[in-house]
N, C-alpha and C positions, 0 to 999 in steps of 0.2 A: 806423359800427357796430363796426368793429374797435377804434376808440378806447375806446368804453365797455366793450367786451369785455376789453381789457387792464386797464382800471381795476378791473373787477369781480374779475378773476383775481388782481390784487395784493392786493385786500382779503381774498379767500378764503385766500391763502397766509399772510397775517398772522394771520387767525383761527385757522388750523390750528396756528400756533406757540403760541397763547395757552393757558395752563393755569390754570384758575380756582383750584385749590387752592394753587398755588405763586406765581403772578404776580399783582400788583395792576394795576388798569386804568390808573392814572396813569403808573407806571413803564413799563408796556408801550407806552403811546402815545408816550412820550418816546423809547424805543428804536426804535419804528417810524418816527418822524419823522427820526431820524438816518439810518436805512436808506434813506429815500425822498428824500434830498436831491439825488440825481442827476436826478430827474424834474423836469418843468416845474412852475412854481408853481401853475398852474391845476389840473393833474392831482393834485399833492400835496395841495392843499386839499380837492379832492373826496374823495380816498381817506381822508384823516384824518377828515373829517366823517362819512363812512359808517362807518368803523371805530369811532369814539368812540360813534356812536349804537347800533351793534350791541352794544357792551359795556355801555352804559348801560341798554338795554332788553332785556337778555339773557333775563330770566325770562319776559317776554311772548312773545318770539320762540320760545323753547324749548317753550312750551305748544302753539303752533300747529304747529310742525315735528314734534314728537313725535306729536301727534294725526294729522298727515298720514301719517307712517310707519306708524302703527297701522292706518289705515283704507284710504286710496287709494294710498299709496306703498309698499306691501309689496314690490314688485319693484324699487324704486329702490335705488341704492347708498348705503351710509352715508358714503361719501367726498364725496357731494354735499350733506351736511347743512348746511355753512356756506353754500353757494350759495343754498339755500332760506331760510335766515336772512336773507341780504342782500336778496333779492327781497321777503321779507315786511317788512323794515324800510323799504325804499324805497316800497312800496305804502301802508304805514300812516302814516309820518311825513314823507315827502319828496315825495309825489305832487303836492301842491298847489304846492310850490316848483319842482320840476322841470318840471311840465307833463306832460300825457298823451302828447304827441308824443315827448318825450325819454324818458319812461318806457317807451313802446312800443319805441323804438330799443334800449334797454338790454335789454329782454326778448327781442327778436329776435336780439340778438347771442349769446344763449345757445342750448343745444339746445332744439329746438321740442317734442319729446315731454315732456321734464321740465317745461318752462314751462307747457305745456298742462294737465298733471295738477294742478300746484300751484295755478295761478290758478283753475282750475275748482273745486278744493276750498276755497280761501281766500275767494273772492268769492261763495260760495254763500250766499244769504240766510238759509237755515235754520241754517247753521253760525254766521254772524256774529251773528245775533239771539238765539241760544240759548246754546250752551255756551261759545263764545269770549268772549261778553260777560260771562257768569257767572264764568268763570275769571279774566278780567282784573279784574273787580270785587273779587276776593278780595285782589288786590295794591294796586289804586288804588281811588279812590271811584267809585261808580256814575255820578254825574252827570258827572264828569270823563271817564270812559271813553265814555259815550254822546255827549257834545258834541264831543269832540276827535278820536275815533278811529272808533267804529262808524258814527255818522251820516255823516261824510264818505266812508267807504268804501261806504256804501249809495248815496250820491249819484253816485259814480263807477262804479256797477255796470253801467249800460247800455254805456258806452264800453269797459269791460273785457270785457264780453260779446262785443262786436264783435271785440276783439283775440283772444279765445279762439276765435271762429269762424275768424278768419284763420289762426291756428295749426293749427286742425283741417284746414283746406283744404290748408295746406302739407304736413301729414302724409299726407293722402290722395293728393296729387299726386306724392309721392316714388315714383319707380320703383325696383324692386329692381335691384341691380347684376347685369348679365349675367355669368354665370361662363364664361370661356373655357376650352376644353378644353386641358389641358396635353399637350404632345407626348409620346407614348409612346415609350420607349426601345426600339429594335430590337436585340436581341442578335445579335452576329455570332459565327460559329463559329471556335474557335481553330484556328490552323494548327499542329497538332502532328505530330510524326513517328510513323509507325505502328510499334508495337513488333513485334519478331520473335516468331514463334510459339514458345512454350515446349515443351521436350522432355518427353515423357511419362516420369514417374519409374518406376523398377522397383518392383513390389510387394514389400512387406516380408513375410518369412515369418511365418506365424501361430504364436504361441508355444504349446507344448504344456503344458496345465494338468493338474495331478495330480488324480486321481479323488477327489471329495469322499466323505466318509462318509454313509451313509444317515441319515435322520432317525429317531430311535427311535420306537417305537410309543407309548410312554408320553406323548409330546407332545400327541397328539390324543385321549387317553383321559382321562377323569376319575379322580382318585386313589381307591384302595380305601377310604380312610377316609370320604370323602364318600359313597360308595355305602352303606356300613354305617350312616351317620347317616340318610340318607334312608329305609332299610329300617326302622330304629328308629322314625322319626317316623310312618311308616304304621302300624306295629303299635300304637304308642301312641294314634293317632287311632281305630283300630278298637276298642281297649279302652274309650276315652272315650265313643264312641257306644254301646257295649254298656252301660256303666254308666248313661248318660243314659236309655236306653230302660228299663232296669231300675228306675231312680228314678221315672219317670213312670208306670209300671204300678203301683208300689207306693205311689203318693202317697195320702195320707189313709186309709190302710188301718185305722189304729188307731181312727178315728172312726166307721167303718161298723159298725152293729149286726149281730150274727151270731146265728143260731138253731142250736140243737143238732141235728145232722143225724140223721135216722132211718136205720134199717138198710136199709130198702127203697129209699130214695131217694139212693143213692150216685151213681147215673148222673146224676140231675137236679142234684145239688150240683156235680158235676164240670162240668156245662155252664154253671151260673150263675157259678162262680168264674172270675176272669180268667185268661187264659193265662199260663203261667210259662215262663221260659227253662229248657229242659231241661238244657243244658250251659253252663257258665260257663268262660270262658277264664281261665287262671291269669295273674295280673298280673306283668309283667316291668318291671323298672326299669333304665334305662340308667346304667351306671357308667363314665363315660368315663375316670375316673382309673385303673381296674383293667384294662379291656379294650383301649381305644383311646387312644393318647397324642394329646392336643390341646394345642397350644402357644398360650397366650394372650399377647397383647402388652399393653403398659402401659394403653392406652386401654380394652381389653376388661375388664381387671381393675377398673379404676376404675369403668367403667360398671356392671358387675354388683354392685360393692359399694354404689354409689349406689342402685341398684334395690332391693336388700334393705333398705337404710336407709329408703327411702320407704315400702316396704310396712309396716315395723314402725311408722313414724310414723302411717300411715293407720289401722292397727288400733287404736293407742292413742287416736287421735281418736274413732274409732267407739265405743270402750268408754266414753270420757268423756261423749259425747253420750247414750248409753243410760243412763248413771248419772244425768245431770241430768234426763232425762225429755224425750221428744219430744212435740210438740204437733201437732194437725191444722191445716192451712193453709186450711181452708174458710172460716173467719170473715174472715181477712185478704183472701182473694180476693173475698169478697162485698163487703167494704168498698172494695176497690180498684175493683170494677166500678161501685158507686154513685158514687164519686168521679170516675171517668172519664166517666160519663154526665152528671154535674153540669158538668164542664169543657166537654164537647161542647155543652151547652145554652148556657153562657155565651159560648162562641165564636160560636154562631149569632146570639145577640142582638147581640154586638159587630159582627159582619159586617153585620147589618141596619141598625144605627146608622150604620156607615160608608157604606153605600149610600145612605141617606137624606141624609146630609151631602153626599155627592157630587152628588146632584140639586140641593140648595140652592146649592151653589157654582157649578154650571153655570148655573143661572137668574140668579145674581148677575153672572156673567161676561157673559151676554147683555145684561143691562141696562147694564153698565159699557161694553160695546162700543157700544151705541146712543148713550149719553151722549158717548163719545169722537168718534163721527161727527158729532154736532151741534156739538161744539166745533171740530172741524176745518173744518166749513163756515163758522162764524163767522170763524175765523182767515183762511181763504182770502179772504173778503170784505174783511177789513181790509187784507190784503196787496195786493189789487187797487187799493184807494184810495190806499195809500202809493206804489205803483208809478206811478200817474198823477201824483201830486205830484212824484215824483222826475224823471219825463220833463220836466215844466215847468221844474224847476230846472236840469236838464242843458242844455236849450236856452239858457237865460240864461248858463250857465257857458261854453258854446261861443263865444258872442259875445265874452266877456271874453278867452278864450284867443286868439282871432284877433287882437285888438288887441295883446295882449302878444307874440305871434309876430312881428308887424310890427316892434315896437320891438326885439325881439331880433335880427332880421335886420339892422337898421341898425347895431346895436352890433357884430355880427360883421364887417361890411364895414369899420368903422373899425379894428377889431382887425387885419384883414388888411393894411391899409395900414401899420400901425405894425410889423408883423412883419418887413418887409424891412429896415428900419434895424437892428433887433435882430439879424438874421442877419449883416449886414455886421460889426457889432462882435464877434459870436461868432467869425467866421472869423479876425479879427485876433488874437483871444485864443488861439485854437487854434494859429495859426502860431507865436506866441511860445512857447507851451508845448512845441511839437515841437522848436524850436531849443534850448531848455534841456535837454530830454531827450537830444538828440544829444550836447551837450557833456558831460553827466554820464556817458553810455555810453562816450565816448572816455577819460575819466579812469579809469573802472573797468577798461577793458581794459588801460591802461598799468600800473595797480596789480597786476592779475592776472599779467601778464607778468613783472614784477619779483619777485613772490612765487614764481613757478614757477622762476626762476633760482636763488633762495636755497634752495628745496627740493632742486634738483638737486645743488648744492654739498654740502649736508648728506648727501645719500645717498652721494656719492662718498666722503666722509670715513668714513662708517660701513662701507662695503664694504672700504676699505683696512684699517680696524681689525680687521674680522672675519677677513680673510685673514692678517693678522699673528698673530692668536690661533691660527688653524688650523695654522700652521707650527710653534708651540711644542710640545715633547714633552709627553705626558700619561701618567700611570700607568693601566695597563689592569687590574691586579689590584685586588680589593676585599676588605677584611677585614670579616668578619661576626661580631658578638658575640651569641650567642643569648640571653644574660641581659640585654641592653640594651633599654630601652623606646624605641619610635620617637620619641615626643615631638611628635606632630602636634597635640596639643591636643584630642583626641577623648575622649569620656567612656568609661571602662572600658578604657583602653589597658593592655597588658601584653606581657611579653616572650614569646618562643617557648617557653622552658622552662616558664614559668608556665602557658602555654596548654596544653601537653602534659600537665602534671599535672592541670589542671582536667578535661581530656578523659577521663583515666584514671579520675578520681573519678566522673564522670558515667556511664561505662560500668559501674562497679561498682554504682552506685545502680540502673541499669536492670536488671542481672542480679538484684539483690535483689528489685525489684518483680515481675519475671517469676516468680521462685520463689514469692513470696507468692500471686500470682494462681493459679499452678498448684496450690498447696496448697488454696486455696479451692474451686477446681473439683472437685478429688478429694473434699473433704469433702462438697460438695453432691450429687455422684453417690452417695456412700455413704448419705447421708440419704434420698435418693430411693429407692434399692434397698431400704433398711430399711422405708420406708413401703409399698412395693409388697409386700414379704414379709408385713407385718402384714395388709394387705388380703387377700392370698391365703389366709392362715390363717383370716380371718373368713369368706370365702366358702366354704372347705372345711367350716367348722363349720355354716354355714347349710345347705349341701347335705346333709350327713350327718343334720341334724336333720330336714329335709324327707323324706329317704329313709326314716328311721325311722318318721316319722308316716305315710307312705304304706304302709309295710309293715304297720304296726299296723292301718290301715284294711282292708287286704286279708285279714288273718288273722282279726280279730274278726267276728262276724255283723253283718248289716245292721241289726238292731233296736237295737244298742248306740248307733249314731249315727243319731238320727232326722233324717229329711229336713226342711229348713226349708220352712215354708209360704210361698207366693208370694201 
């Protein structure tokens, strides 16, 4: 078994080296034959035959192995891909030539769990007679695939099933390795010297800190300007509530019919008329620019300017809509309601159609399931008949195998007798080769010794020359010309004087750029401040206009400005 395991390992190593996109099968086989010359002729012939077959039928083997990895071999390693290819090739194309006993020995020489999974998948009758047969028929003819490959595999199926059962028993009988407890390291205490007790240091004097200033009261109090603003807000809110109450009481007064009051019914008229506010408060407007100084930042100024701009745009849009004429939306809403009801009715009819279609599809699925069960029963009866025929054929095949095994045993015995003579010849050849290697090694040692002597003499001469050079006087001073170019052959070489001149020019250019950037920044700040000033002027104009309009409303009577109808 070890013999076959080594052969299979060499085949897998060669297949790992093969690259379909770069290597051609013929050149690869020639290179492999040169590498395998050290092996025995019998082993070399077996390896080359299996290797050439795997390369020739590579498409068929990849179909089976890829499907195995997708279905049953999801937990197997991809490094075992070529192992499954070799086993698939031996089972499909070499099983009759090798014999079942030799094939079982090859399978048992490999890991049992991997072989059990692959053989159970490959020799499954459902896989062989269905999709494997169909996939192989796409590459070769259907009749050739059935006669030469699938039918022989089905005939070998009972023997292979026994081999699968043996592998399964081997897997179940394997005991898990007992884990021995590792010795726990016992720590030993260090033999250290006991330190001397430290002396208690003298306490340091507490530094005297200067008395801090008290926190000013204004820190915890709100500023006076904020209090004035809150008071003004409250007053304005009271005035707005008073005006709203007044407007609600006087609403639609002009449309109410009035009778001439009689002289004697002044008291009744006084009771019928709505109550009026006896005292009206005088309107006050806050002028923060005159009384209270309020500092606005840039964001507040721009925000208030944008607010006034939006108010003006909304007012213009409202006036445009009134000029164009407004329409009632009741007709549109009625049309929208009708269309929504129509859409709802269509959705209900569509859902009812879908429900009826679902019922029909369910009934069709039930009928299809019944037909499938009947077809499966017929297929099972056919399989039973085929299995009975296969068992009869297997019995006849076993008789033929026993006869062939007897002949093979006789041939092996003759081969053992001839091997002794071959071993004696091999020993003599090896002894001659060892003698030749010894002579060559002695010659090489002599050559290396002579080369070492020559190198030693050369070293001595060089050392004497170096010492003579060291004894000669040398000039320690060195003249430097700042205008001379070094001449190292580099791109952009220049002298020190030229380098200093260029650096001075670069500094002047940088200063000029900095001055230009500074001028640009100053101009930008000026433009921004000018824009803020314009915005402030616009805001002040808007505020003055609003104040004037509010003052006019307070001075003129209420009848001048009619209240809008709601």
